[in-house]
C-alpha positions as CSV (number, residue, x, y, z in Angstrom):
1,M,-195.9,71.2,-91.8
2,A,-192.6,70.1,-93.8
3,F,-189.0,72.7,-93.0
4,A,-189.1,74.3,-96.0
5,D,-192.9,75.3,-96.2
6,K,-192.7,78.7,-95.3
7,Y,-189.7,79.1,-97.7
8,L,-191.2,77.5,-100.5
9,K,-194.2,79.8,-99.7
10,K,-192.6,83.7,-99.8
11,Q,-190.1,83.4,-101.7
12,R,-190.1,80.7,-104.4
13,L,-190.6,82.8,-107.7
14,Y,-191.8,79.3,-110.0
15,P,-193.7,76.0,-109.1
16,D,-192.5,72.0,-109.1
17,Y,-190.8,72.0,-112.6
18,I,-190.1,68.0,-111.5
19,T,-193.1,66.0,-110.8
20,D,-191.8,62.7,-110.4
21,T,-191.8,61.2,-106.7
22,V,-188.9,62.0,-104.6
23,S,-187.2,58.6,-102.8
24,E,-187.2,58.7,-99.2
25,Q,-182.9,57.8,-100.3
26,L,-182.7,61.2,-102.0
27,S,-179.5,62.6,-100.0
28,I,-177.7,64.6,-102.7
29,I,-178.8,67.2,-105.1
30,V,-176.5,69.1,-107.4
31,T,-177.5,72.4,-108.9
32,I,-176.5,73.4,-112.6
33,P,-177.0,76.9,-114.6
34,C,-176.3,76.9,-117.9
35,F,-176.9,79.6,-120.3
36,N,-174.7,79.7,-124.0
37,E,-172.9,76.8,-122.8
38,P,-171.6,74.5,-125.7
39,D,-169.9,72.1,-123.6
40,L,-172.2,70.7,-120.9
41,L,-172.4,67.3,-121.3
42,P,-168.8,66.8,-120.4
43,S,-169.6,67.8,-117.3
44,L,-172.5,65.4,-116.8
45,E,-170.3,62.4,-117.9
46,A,-168.2,63.8,-115.0
47,L,-171.1,63.4,-112.3
48,W,-172.2,60.4,-114.0
49,N,-168.9,59.0,-114.1
50,C,-168.5,59.1,-110.2
51,E,-168.8,56.3,-107.4
52,R,-172.5,56.4,-106.1
53,P,-172.8,57.2,-102.5
54,D,-175.2,55.3,-100.1
55,G,-178.2,57.5,-100.9
56,E,-179.3,58.7,-104.4
57,V,-178.1,61.5,-106.3
58,E,-180.2,63.8,-108.4
59,V,-178.7,66.6,-110.8
60,I,-180.9,69.8,-112.0
61,V,-180.0,71.7,-114.9
62,I,-181.1,74.7,-115.9
63,V,-181.5,76.0,-119.5
64,N,-182.0,79.4,-119.3
65,S,-182.4,83.0,-120.8
66,G,-183.4,86.6,-120.3
67,E,-186.2,88.3,-121.9
68,V,-183.4,90.3,-123.6
69,V,-181.8,87.9,-125.6
70,S,-179.8,87.1,-129.4
71,E,-180.7,84.7,-131.6
72,V,-177.3,83.2,-132.4
73,I,-177.3,82.5,-127.5
74,L,-181.1,80.9,-128.0
75,A,-180.0,78.7,-130.2
76,Q,-177.6,77.6,-128.5
77,N,-179.2,77.2,-125.7
78,E,-182.7,75.2,-127.5
79,K,-179.6,73.2,-129.4
80,T,-178.5,72.4,-125.6
81,I,-181.5,71.1,-124.6
82,V,-181.3,68.7,-127.2
83,A,-178.6,67.5,-126.8
84,A,-178.7,66.9,-123.0
85,M,-182.1,65.7,-122.9
86,A,-180.7,62.7,-124.9
87,W,-178.0,61.8,-123.4
88,M,-180.3,61.6,-120.0
89,T,-182.6,59.7,-121.8
90,T,-179.0,56.7,-121.2
91,H,-177.8,57.9,-118.3
92,Q,-180.5,57.4,-115.3
93,D,-180.0,54.4,-112.6
94,E,-181.4,53.7,-109.2
95,K,-178.6,55.7,-107.0
96,L,-178.6,59.0,-110.2
97,K,-181.0,60.6,-112.0
98,F,-180.5,63.8,-114.5
99,Y,-183.0,65.8,-114.6
100,L,-183.3,69.5,-117.4
101,I,-185.8,72.3,-116.6
102,H,-185.8,75.0,-119.1
103,Q,-186.5,78.6,-117.6
104,A,-186.6,81.2,-120.8
105,N,-188.2,85.1,-120.7
106,L,-186.4,85.6,-116.9
107,P,-186.7,89.5,-115.9
108,K,-184.3,91.7,-117.4
109,K,-183.6,93.0,-114.9
110,F,-182.7,90.1,-112.6
111,A,-181.6,87.3,-115.8
112,G,-178.5,85.7,-114.7
113,V,-176.8,83.2,-112.9
114,G,-177.6,84.4,-109.4
115,L,-181.5,84.1,-110.4
116,A,-181.0,80.6,-112.7
117,R,-179.0,79.1,-109.1
118,K,-181.8,80.4,-107.2
119,I,-184.2,78.6,-109.6
120,A,-182.4,75.2,-109.6
121,M,-181.6,75.7,-105.7
122,D,-185.2,76.1,-104.4
123,E,-186.4,73.3,-107.3
124,A,-184.0,70.7,-104.9
125,V,-185.1,73.1,-101.7
126,S,-188.6,71.5,-102.9
127,R,-187.7,67.8,-103.9
128,F,-186.4,67.9,-100.4
129,N,-189.3,69.0,-98.7
130,K,-191.4,66.6,-99.7
131,I,-189.6,64.1,-98.1
132,D,-189.0,66.3,-95.1
133,K,-185.1,66.3,-95.3
134,P,-184.0,69.7,-94.4
135,N,-180.3,67.9,-93.6
136,G,-180.3,66.9,-97.4
137,I,-177.4,67.9,-99.3
138,I,-177.5,70.9,-102.5
139,T,-174.6,71.9,-104.5
140,G,-173.7,74.0,-107.0
141,F,-172.0,72.9,-109.9
142,D,-171.0,74.9,-113.2
143,A,-171.9,73.5,-116.2
144,D,-168.8,73.8,-118.2
145,S,-167.0,72.1,-114.6
146,G,-165.7,68.6,-114.2
147,C,-165.1,66.6,-110.9
148,D,-163.3,63.5,-109.6
149,T,-165.0,59.8,-109.5
150,N,-165.2,60.0,-105.7
151,Y,-167.1,63.4,-105.3
152,F,-170.4,62.1,-103.9
153,V,-169.3,60.2,-101.9
154,E,-166.8,63.0,-100.2
155,L,-169.4,64.9,-100.1
156,E,-171.9,62.2,-98.0
157,K,-168.9,61.7,-96.2
158,L,-168.4,65.4,-94.6
159,F,-172.3,65.6,-94.2
160,K,-172.4,62.6,-92.6
161,K,-169.5,63.2,-90.2
162,H,-170.9,66.3,-89.1
163,P,-174.6,66.0,-89.1
164,K,-175.3,69.2,-88.2
165,A,-173.2,71.1,-90.7
166,N,-174.5,74.2,-92.9
167,G,-172.3,74.0,-95.1
168,A,-168.4,73.1,-97.9
169,N,-166.8,74.2,-100.3
170,I,-165.1,71.7,-102.2
171,F,-161.2,71.6,-103.0
172,Y,-161.1,72.8,-107.1
173,E,-157.9,73.7,-109.2
174,H,-158.5,74.4,-112.8
175,P,-156.4,72.4,-115.5
176,L,-152.8,74.1,-115.8
177,E,-151.9,72.3,-119.2
178,G,-153.2,70.4,-122.4
179,S,-154.5,70.1,-125.2
180,D,-157.9,71.6,-124.7
181,F,-156.6,75.8,-124.5
182,K,-153.7,77.7,-126.0
183,Q,-150.7,77.9,-123.4
184,P,-151.4,81.4,-122.7
185,I,-154.9,80.2,-121.3
186,Y,-153.2,77.6,-119.0
187,D,-150.4,80.6,-118.2
188,A,-153.0,83.2,-117.3
189,I,-155.6,80.4,-115.1
190,A,-152.2,79.9,-113.4
191,Q,-152.0,83.5,-112.2
192,Y,-155.2,84.1,-111.0
193,E,-156.3,80.6,-109.0
194,L,-153.3,81.7,-107.3
195,Y,-154.7,84.7,-107.0
196,L,-158.1,83.3,-105.3
197,R,-155.6,81.3,-103.2
198,Y,-153.3,84.0,-101.7
199,Y,-156.0,85.8,-101.4
200,M,-157.9,83.5,-99.1
201,L,-155.3,82.8,-97.5
202,A,-153.6,86.5,-96.3
203,M,-157.2,87.1,-95.0
204,R,-156.9,83.6,-92.5
205,F,-153.2,85.1,-92.1
206,A,-154.8,88.2,-91.0
207,G,-157.3,86.5,-88.4
208,H,-160.5,86.4,-90.7
209,P,-162.8,83.5,-89.2
210,H,-164.8,84.2,-92.4
211,A,-162.1,83.5,-94.6
212,Y,-162.9,80.6,-96.7
213,H,-163.4,80.3,-100.6
214,T,-166.5,80.9,-102.2
215,V,-166.3,79.7,-105.8
216,G,-169.9,79.0,-107.8
217,S,-168.4,75.1,-109.2
218,S,-167.6,73.9,-105.7
219,F,-169.6,74.4,-103.0
220,A,-172.0,72.8,-101.4
221,V,-174.9,73.2,-98.3
222,S,-177.8,71.8,-96.1
223,A,-181.3,72.1,-97.4
224,N,-182.4,73.9,-94.2
225,A,-179.4,76.4,-93.8
226,Y,-180.5,77.2,-97.4
227,I,-183.3,78.2,-95.9
228,K,-182.5,79.8,-93.0
229,Q,-180.3,82.4,-95.2
230,G,-183.4,83.7,-97.8
231,G,-181.9,81.1,-100.4
232,M,-179.9,82.1,-103.1
233,N,-179.7,86.1,-104.0
234,R,-180.3,87.4,-107.3
235,R,-177.2,89.3,-108.4
236,Q,-175.5,88.7,-112.0
237,A,-172.7,88.0,-110.9
238,G,-170.8,87.9,-107.0
239,E,-173.9,85.4,-105.8
240,D,-171.8,82.7,-104.6
241,F,-169.5,85.4,-103.0
242,Y,-172.7,87.2,-101.5
243,F,-174.5,83.3,-101.1
244,L,-171.5,81.5,-99.4
245,Q,-170.3,84.6,-97.0
246,K,-174.3,84.0,-95.2
247,I,-173.9,80.3,-94.6
248,I,-170.1,80.6,-93.8
249,A,-171.4,83.2,-90.7
250,L,-173.9,80.2,-89.8
251,E,-170.9,79.1,-88.1
252,K,-170.7,74.6,-88.9
253,F,-168.3,75.6,-92.0
254,Y,-166.1,72.7,-93.5
255,E,-164.0,72.1,-96.0
256,I,-163.5,68.7,-98.1
257,K,-160.3,68.2,-99.4
258,T,-160.7,64.9,-100.5
259,T,-162.3,65.3,-103.9
260,R,-161.6,68.1,-106.5
261,V,-163.9,69.8,-108.7
262,I,-162.5,70.6,-111.3
263,P,-163.8,74.0,-113.6
264,S,-162.9,75.2,-116.8
265,P,-160.1,78.0,-117.4
266,R,-161.6,79.4,-120.2
267,E,-162.7,82.6,-121.5
268,S,-166.1,84.0,-121.1
269,D,-168.3,87.0,-121.7
270,R,-171.2,86.4,-119.6
271,V,-170.4,87.9,-116.7
272,P,-168.9,90.8,-115.4
273,F,-166.5,89.7,-113.2
274,G,-165.1,85.9,-112.2
275,T,-163.1,83.1,-113.6
276,G,-163.7,83.3,-117.7
277,K,-163.9,87.2,-117.4
278,A,-160.6,87.5,-115.8
279,I,-158.9,85.2,-118.4
280,S,-160.3,87.4,-121.1
281,T,-159.0,90.3,-119.5
282,F,-155.3,88.7,-119.5
283,M,-156.2,87.9,-123.5
284,E,-157.1,90.6,-124.5
285,E,-154.7,93.2,-122.4
286,G,-151.9,90.8,-122.6
287,I,-151.6,90.5,-119.3
288,T,-147.9,88.2,-118.2
289,D,-147.5,89.3,-114.7
290,Y,-151.4,90.0,-113.1
291,K,-151.4,93.0,-109.8
292,T,-153.7,92.6,-107.1
293,Y,-153.4,93.5,-103.7
294,N,-150.5,94.1,-101.5
295,Y,-149.3,91.5,-99.3
296,S,-148.6,94.9,-96.8
297,A,-152.9,95.9,-96.8
298,F,-153.1,92.1,-95.3
299,L,-150.3,92.8,-92.8
300,D,-152.0,95.9,-91.5
301,L,-155.5,94.4,-91.2
302,K,-153.8,91.9,-89.1
303,K,-152.7,94.7,-87.1
304,F,-156.1,95.1,-86.4
305,F,-157.2,92.0,-85.9
306,D,-154.8,90.2,-83.3
307,R,-156.6,92.8,-81.3
308,V,-160.1,93.1,-81.7
309,D,-160.7,91.2,-77.7
310,D,-159.2,95.2,-76.5
311,F,-162.2,96.9,-78.0
312,Y,-164.6,95.3,-76.2
313,G,-166.5,96.9,-73.4
314,V,-165.0,100.1,-74.3
315,N,-166.4,103.2,-75.4
316,Y,-166.5,106.1,-78.6
317,D,-163.8,107.8,-77.2
318,I,-161.6,105.0,-76.2
319,Y,-161.6,103.6,-79.3
320,L,-161.0,107.4,-81.4
321,H,-158.1,108.3,-78.8
322,Q,-156.5,105.4,-77.3
323,L,-157.0,102.1,-79.1
324,I,-156.9,103.1,-83.0
325,V,-153.3,105.3,-82.6
326,D,-151.0,102.1,-83.0
327,L,-153.0,101.1,-85.7
328,P,-151.4,101.5,-89.6
329,G,-152.3,104.4,-90.7
330,P,-154.2,102.9,-94.2
331,V,-156.6,100.7,-91.3
332,R,-157.2,103.7,-89.5
333,S,-158.1,106.1,-92.5
334,Y,-160.3,103.5,-93.6
335,L,-162.3,102.4,-90.4
336,K,-163.1,106.6,-89.9
337,E,-164.1,106.6,-93.6
338,D,-166.7,103.8,-92.9
339,N,-168.0,104.7,-89.4
340,F,-166.7,101.4,-88.4
341,F,-166.7,103.0,-84.9
342,E,-170.4,103.4,-84.2
343,A,-170.4,99.6,-85.3
344,L,-168.1,99.1,-82.4
345,D,-170.2,100.9,-79.8
346,E,-173.7,99.3,-80.9
347,I,-172.1,96.0,-80.6
348,N,-170.8,96.7,-77.2
349,R,-174.1,97.4,-76.1
350,N,-175.7,94.4,-77.7
351,C,-173.1,91.5,-76.4
352,S,-173.3,89.2,-73.1
353,G,-169.6,88.5,-73.3
354,I,-166.6,88.0,-75.5
355,E,-167.5,85.2,-77.1
356,S,-170.2,86.8,-78.8
357,F,-168.3,90.5,-79.1
358,R,-165.9,88.7,-81.4
359,K,-169.0,87.2,-83.6
360,K,-170.7,89.8,-84.0
361,F,-167.0,92.1,-84.7
362,F,-166.3,89.7,-87.6
363,G,-170.2,89.8,-88.9
364,A,-169.7,93.6,-89.1
365,F,-165.9,93.8,-90.3
366,S,-167.5,90.7,-93.1
367,A,-165.1,89.5,-96.0
368,F,-167.3,91.9,-97.8
369,K,-165.8,94.8,-95.7
370,V,-162.3,93.6,-96.4
371,L,-162.9,93.7,-99.9
372,K,-163.6,97.7,-99.1
373,Y,-161.2,97.6,-97.3
374,L,-158.6,96.7,-99.5
375,N,-160.5,98.3,-102.7
376,N,-160.3,101.6,-100.2
377,V,-156.5,101.5,-99.2
378,H,-155.6,101.1,-102.7
379,E,-157.3,103.7,-104.0
380,Q,-155.5,105.9,-101.4
381,F,-152.3,104.6,-99.9
382,I,-151.2,101.5,-101.3
383,E,-149.8,100.3,-105.2
384,P,-150.7,96.8,-106.5
385,E,-148.4,94.3,-106.6
386,S,-147.2,91.4,-109.0
387,I,-148.8,88.0,-107.7
388,V,-145.9,85.9,-107.1
389,V,-144.2,88.5,-104.8
390,C,-147.5,88.9,-103.0
391,A,-147.7,84.4,-103.2
392,K,-144.0,84.3,-102.0
393,Q,-144.6,87.0,-99.3
394,L,-147.3,85.2,-97.9
395,L,-145.9,82.1,-97.9
396,I,-143.0,83.5,-96.0
397,D,-145.0,83.8,-92.8
398,L,-146.6,80.8,-93.3
399,G,-142.7,79.0,-93.2
400,I,-142.5,77.8,-96.6
401,E,-139.3,77.9,-98.2
402,T,-139.4,80.0,-101.7
403,K,-135.9,80.1,-102.8
404,G,-135.4,79.7,-106.3
405,I,-138.9,79.3,-107.2
406,Y,-140.3,82.0,-109.6
407,T,-142.9,81.0,-111.2
408,A,-146.7,81.7,-110.9
409,K,-147.8,77.6,-111.6
410,E,-144.3,76.6,-109.4
411,L,-145.9,79.2,-106.3
412,L,-149.6,77.6,-106.7
413,E,-148.6,74.0,-106.4
414,I,-147.3,74.8,-103.0
415,Y,-150.5,76.5,-102.5
416,R,-152.8,74.0,-103.2
417,E,-150.4,71.6,-101.3
418,Y,-150.5,74.0,-98.3
419,E,-154.2,74.2,-98.7
420,K,-154.6,70.0,-98.4
421,T,-152.5,69.6,-95.6
422,H,-153.5,72.4,-93.4
423,E,-156.6,73.3,-91.6
């Protein structure tokens, strides 16, 4: 049996789309969901222009649509298919091959980017399964993204250096200037990307071990890790966050900072949240000062995470009457409302030592739980704050001078550099 036989039999929704023989040298498969997308070809060109790695690469584009979709979108999908197929006939070589699969009439309940990613990534698993390669690399990419020319080479280098790696995120940078978009779009994306970086680094500063970027256009996983965690979910938005949190929990998750993915900053109404939706909201509401999670909420959380070991090996009464007394009020309130101490009790009954306890603790107080905590305390106790103010406050605690820095773009450049140079 090959490594993914059981997974494909139980979890796969559609049979093989691609019938070409799989090369034994195949090492990377890029998966691209594509729906109502007018800008696919520049993304394919960016991948075509990449340096070729030692192994071979396949790119799988899935043009998809649901049971209920407008004729305008169907027409755009058909236009995309015709253009992409024509382009692919002249862009194939021994190291890099492009495939397009078309799946219309996806079930109304699930049709969306999560299901499209699942179909493409399951196809990638099937390709690697044919050569029994569990360490094959599967990447998420978007149909409106670009990348640096060393994208494939650096991916391959990371997984060769860490042969047991379960996954990695890839450094990303939205364009902040140019002629493709109006200036308000560039101003908006500077604030939104600053928010993404602030959120991740504030969570990391608070002490959560699962603090990584979870962006759908810039991640990679091993085929084996993908099936181990049950594959991609079918969420219509946020699928990347939920999927990658499961991969991150496996540990051996890395950051690739020696290449870039370049996501588009454009507006979009294709998903209910995410970058495209956020930029649309910026434009519709004329937002010039983006409000986000107050930095004080992360500092409160840090006081809790700093004391994780204190909760090891103690009973429920001690949690309630001794250990939480010194925690900040918003944290105490959330922990009680969430019944988290019951989870701690369960963890303590089922761990073999302090290392096991820490792992289970952050499995229970996951990145999703952090998000729930932040939403909860901002509803009840804390006001949102300007992203510029919050980002500066975090930088001060990271030991970085912010005097004379006032704009989101200036702060974003500092955040990008900090991430590139710090583990």
